[in-house]
C-alpha positions in Angstrom: -18.1 65.5 6.5 -16.8 66.2 10.3 -17.5 69.4 9.2 -21.1 69.2 8.6 -21.8 66.7 11.3 -20.1 69.1 13.9 -22.2 72.1 12.9 -25.0 71.2 15.6 -22.9 70.9 18.0 -20.7 73.7 17.4 -23.6 76.1 17.7 -25.6 74.2 20.2 -26.6 77.4 22.7 -27.8 79.2 19.7 -30.3 76.8 18.0 -31.5 76.4 21.8 -32.0 80.2 21.5 -33.1 80.7 18.6 -35.3 77.3 18.2 -36.5 76.4 21.6 -34.2 73.0 21.5 -33.4 71.6 24.7 -30.5 68.9 25.2 -32.3 65.9 24.5 -33.5 67.6 20.9 -29.7 68.7 20.3 -28.4 65.3 21.1 -31.4 63.8 18.4 -30.0 66.0 16.4 -26.2 65.3 16.5 -27.1 61.5 16.1 -29.8 61.9 13.8 -26.6 62.9 11.4 -25.5 59.1 11.7 -28.9 57.4 12.2 -29.9 56.7 8.3 -26.5 54.8 8.4 -28.7 51.8 10.4 -31.0 51.5 7.2 -28.1 53.0 4.1 -24.7 51.3 5.0 -25.2 48.2 3.5 -27.5 49.4 0.4 -24.9 52.4 -0.2 -22.1 49.6 -0.2 -24.3 47.6 -2.7 -25.4 50.9 -4.6 -21.6 51.4 -5.1 -21.0 47.7 -6.1 -23.8 48.4 -8.8 -23.0 52.0 -10.6 -19.7 52.6 -9.1 -18.2 53.7 -6.4 -17.4 57.2 -7.3 -20.6 58.6 -9.0 -22.8 57.2 -6.0 -19.8 59.1 -3.5 -20.9 62.5 -5.7 -24.7 61.5 -5.4 -23.6 61.1 -1.2 -22.1 64.7 -1.6 -25.1 66.3 -3.8 -27.4 65.3 -0.5 -25.1 66.9 1.9 -25.8 70.0 0.2 -29.0 69.7 -0.3 -30.0 68.7 3.7 -27.7 71.9 4.7 -30.1 74.2 2.8 -33.0 72.8 4.1 -32.0 73.3 7.4 -31.6 76.7 7.3 -35.1 76.8 6.6 -36.5 74.7 9.5 -38.3 76.4 12.3 -38.9 74.0 14.3 -37.5 70.3 15.5 -39.5 68.6 12.6 -38.4 70.1 9.6 -34.6 70.3 11.1 -34.9 66.9 11.6 -36.0 66.0 8.5 -33.4 68.3 6.6 -30.6 66.6 9.3 -31.8 63.2 8.2 -31.1 64.2 4.5 -27.2 65.1 5.3 -26.9 62.0 7.0 -28.1 59.9 4.3 -25.6 61.7 2.0 -22.6 61.4 4.4 -23.2 57.6 5.1 -23.2 57.0 1.4 -20.3 59.1 1.2 -18.1 57.2 4.1 -18.8 53.5 3.7 -17.9 54.1 -0.1 -14.4 56.0 1.2 -13.3 53.6 3.3 -13.7 51.1 0.6 -12.2 52.9 -2.1 -9.1 53.3 0.5 -9.1 50.0 1.1 -9.0 49.2 -2.7 -5.7 51.1 -3.0 -3.8 49.8 0.2 -5.0 46.8 0.8 -1.8 44.4 1.6 0.0 47.3 1.7 0.2 50.4 4.3 -3.4 49.8 5.0 -3.2 50.9 8.6 -1.2 54.1 7.7 -3.7 54.8 5.3 -6.7 54.7 6.6 -5.3 56.8 9.5 -4.7 59.4 6.9 -8.4 59.0 5.7 -9.5 59.1 9.1 -7.9 62.1 10.2 -9.9 64.3 7.6 -13.1 63.7 10.0 -11.3 65.4 13.1 -10.1 68.0 10.7 -13.5 68.8 10.0 -14.4 69.0 13.2 -11.9 70.7 14.6 -12.6 73.6 11.8 -16.3 74.0 13.1 -15.2 74.2 16.3 -13.2 77.0 15.8 -15.2 79.0 13.4 -18.9 77.8 13.3 -20.0 78.9 16.7 -18.0 82.6 15.8 -20.0 82.8 12.5 -23.4 81.6 13.9 -23.0 84.7 16.6 -21.6 87.4 14.1 -23.8 86.6 11.0 -26.6 83.8 11.6 -26.8 80.3 12.3 -28.0 79.7 9.0 -25.0 81.2 7.2 -23.3 78.8 9.4 -24.9 75.7 8.1 -24.8 77.0 4.6 -20.8 77.3 5.0 -21.2 73.1 5.4 -22.9 72.9 2.2 -20.1 75.0 0.6 -17.4 72.4 1.8 -19.3 69.7 0.8 -19.6 71.6 -2.8 -15.3 71.9 -2.8 -15.5 67.7 -1.8 -17.6 67.0 -5.0 -14.9 69.0 -6.8 -12.1 67.6 -5.4 -13.4 63.9 -5.8 -15.0 64.4 -9.8 -11.4 66.0 -10.7 -9.0 63.6 -8.6 -10.1 60.5 -7.9 -9.4 57.0 -10.4 -10.1 53.5 -9.4 -7.1 51.4 -7.9 -5.1 49.6 -10.6 -5.9 45.8 -9.9 -9.2 46.5 -8.1 -12.4 43.7 -8.8 -14.1 45.5 -11.7 -17.2 43.4 -10.7 -18.4 43.5 -7.0 -21.0 40.9 -5.1 -23.6 42.6 -4.2 -25.7 39.2 -3.1 -25.1 38.5 1.2 -25.2 34.8 0.7 -21.9 35.5 -0.8 -21.0 36.3 3.2 -19.8 32.9 4.8 -21.2 32.3 8.3 -17.7 32.7 9.4 -17.1 36.1 7.8 -20.1 37.0 9.2 -19.1 36.4 12.8 -15.6 38.0 12.0 -17.1 40.9 10.3 -19.6 41.5 13.4 -16.6 41.2 15.9 -14.3 43.1 14.1 -17.0 46.3 13.9 -17.8 46.9 17.5 -14.6 48.1 18.6 -14.5 51.0 16.0 -18.7 51.5 16.8 -17.9 51.9 20.4 -14.6 53.6 19.8 -16.4 56.7 17.9 -19.3 56.4 19.9 -17.4 58.0 22.9 -15.9 60.4 20.1 -19.1 61.5 19.2 -20.5 62.0 22.7 -17.5 63.9 23.7 -17.3 66.3 20.6 -21.1 67.1 21.0 -21.6 67.8 24.8 -18.4 68.6 25.9 -18.5 72.2 24.7 -22.1 72.7 26.1 -20.4 71.5 29.2 -17.3 74.0 29.4 -20.4 76.7 28.8 -22.2 75.4 32.1 -18.8 75.9 33.8 -18.4 79.3 33.1 -16.7 79.5 29.4 -17.8 81.5 26.4 -19.3 79.6 23.2 -16.1 80.6 21.4 -13.6 79.4 24.0 -15.6 76.1 25.2 -15.1 75.3 21.2 -11.7 76.1 21.4 -10.7 74.1 24.4 -12.8 71.1 22.3 -10.8 71.7 19.3 -7.4 71.8 20.5 -8.0 68.2 21.8 -9.5 67.6 18.3 -7.0 69.0 16.2 -4.0 67.2 18.2 -6.0 64.1 17.5 -5.4 64.7 14.0 -1.4 64.3 15.0 -2.2 61.0 17.2 -4.0 58.8 14.4 -1.3 59.7 11.8 1.4 59.0 14.3 -0.9 55.7 15.5 -0.4 54.7 11.9 3.6 55.8 11.7 4.0 53.5 15.1 2.3 50.6 13.7 3.8 50.5 10.3 7.6 50.8 12.0 6.7 49.1 15.2 3.9 46.7 15.4 2.0 46.0 18.0 -0.8 47.3 17.2 -2.8 45.8 20.1 -0.7 46.8 22.7 -0.7 50.4 21.4 -4.4 50.5 20.9 -5.2 49.5 24.4 -2.6 52.0 26.2 -4.1 54.5 24.5 -7.9 53.7 25.3 -6.6 53.7 28.4 -5.0 57.0 28.4 -8.1 58.3 26.8 -10.7 57.4 29.9 -8.1 59.1 32.2 -8.3 62.1 30.5 -11.6 62.1 29.8 -12.3 62.0 33.4 -9.7 64.7 34.6 -11.2 67.3 31.8 -14.2 66.8 33.8 -12.9 66.8 37.4 -9.9 68.9 37.5 -10.5 73.0 37.5 -7.7 73.5 34.5 -9.2 71.0 31.9 -6.6 72.7 29.2 -3.6 69.6 30.1 -6.3 67.2 29.9 -7.4 68.6 26.6 -3.9 68.3 25.4 -3.1 64.9 26.6 -6.7 63.9 25.1 -5.8 64.7 21.5 -2.3 63.6 21.8 -3.3 59.9 22.3 -7.3 60.0 21.9 -6.7 59.3 17.9 -3.7 56.7 18.3 -5.9 53.5 17.9 -7.9 54.7 14.8 -5.9 53.3 12.1 -5.9 50.0 13.7 -9.6 49.8 14.9 -10.3 51.1 11.2 -8.4 48.7 9.4 -10.1 45.2 11.3 -12.9 44.7 8.7 -9.8 44.6 5.6 -8.2 41.8 7.5 -11.5 39.6 7.1 -13.1 40.4 3.9 -12.3 39.3 1.0 -11.3 41.6 -2.2 -14.8 40.7 -3.9 -17.0 41.0 -0.7 -15.2 44.6 0.3 -18.7 46.7 -1.0 -21.2 45.0 0.8 -19.0 44.0 3.7 -17.9 47.8 4.3 -21.9 48.2 4.2 -22.5 45.7 7.0 -19.2 47.0 9.3 -20.9 50.5 8.7 -24.6 49.5 9.6 -23.1 48.5 13.0 -21.0 51.5 13.1 -24.0 53.7 12.5 -26.2 52.2 14.5 -23.8 52.8 17.8 -23.0 56.0 16.4 -26.7 57.4 16.3 -27.7 55.8 19.5 -24.8 57.3 21.5 -25.5 60.9 21.5 -29.9 60.4 21.9 -28.4 58.3 25.5 -26.1 60.9 26.4 -28.6 63.5 26.1 -31.7 61.9 27.8 -28.8 61.1 30.6 -27.7 64.5 30.4 -31.4 65.8 31.1 -32.5 63.3 33.9 -29.5 63.7 35.8 -29.4 67.5 35.7 -25.8 66.9 34.9 -23.5 68.2 32.1 -20.6 65.8 33.3 -22.8 63.1 32.9 -22.6 62.6 28.9 -18.8 62.6 29.1 -19.2 59.7 31.9 -20.9 57.5 29.5 -18.3 58.2 26.6 -15.8 57.0 29.0 -17.7 53.4 29.4 -17.7 53.5 26.0 -13.9 53.6 25.7 -14.0 50.5 28.0 -16.2 49.1 26.1 -14.4 48.9 23.2 -11.2 48.0 24.7 -13.0 44.6 25.8 -14.7 44.3 22.0 -11.1 44.2 20.8 -9.7 41.8 22.9 -13.1 39.9 21.8 -12.6 40.3 18.4 -8.4 39.3 18.4 -9.6 36.0 20.1 -12.1 35.2 17.6 -9.7 35.6 14.8 -7.2 33.3 16.4 -9.8 30.8 16.4 -10.8 30.7 13.2 -7.2 31.2 11.6 -7.0 27.8 13.9 -10.2 26.0 12.3 -8.4 27.2 8.9 
């Protein structure tokens, strides 16, 4: 999923050259991969509850393949948008149900660590895309690069079909009636969704616009992708490190707030320094630390028999912010005529994520006192 998501940003200059897309349209296509989540995340969770998680996840991967093939045939923004939306629908179903399936396996045990492992596959895919798709598009064609993302989704289908089994003890029946969610659960679910959404909104803006910023600063497409990939690949290690640190020492909120502060500082340094490499390395080392904690927040407040539906709600909020952020960043870039403006917008999202976590924790404490 990360490999396919990043394909547009990884070859954005070539898409602009071949199809005439400007930064606002590139931002639209980046965000469009996520936009279907606003409408599909909740039904996707419910469909998983009704027809089975594994079956619906395979359907999602099939849609990702079909959308990629359609994108290669696009000659303008309309056709490209339709194909990108089809990819996004499949990715939404995949994302919602994979998190639910992992929660089934690890709730009450090593949930933060398990989420850290799962989440790290997102930057793995993005890093691979940054390192390979721009070069592949330059050397052969952008259509071949997009088809590579379809091949990756095909490998995902094969691995899931052969390798996944439902967690022992997972509820055989999942509730799909939203009336089963109490008012208190609605509030807590909304509160615990916002930190993850804002954190990822910042991340998606960075991976979408930082390569273009570096190209504008004089780097080649390959070098710009490499700089961003260094950050992305190092974040894989920091996601794992965050899960291990919380597993061993606790103090999850301290870890999150400290790393968010470091992330904001690193982003600012990367676009104000004449030598961005050290800042990109620092960003990678701290940027992934909060991921496992933030992703596991809904698991702290959802009952086991409401996980499919609850994760659908969680990801509806997640996708609303994720889809909107690249569009806003692209518009800001065009109107300000500044390649750095989207990155400053990402810094603002990081700061908002820290505030949202503090509010969520306050609400959790209040709910515990009421009980």
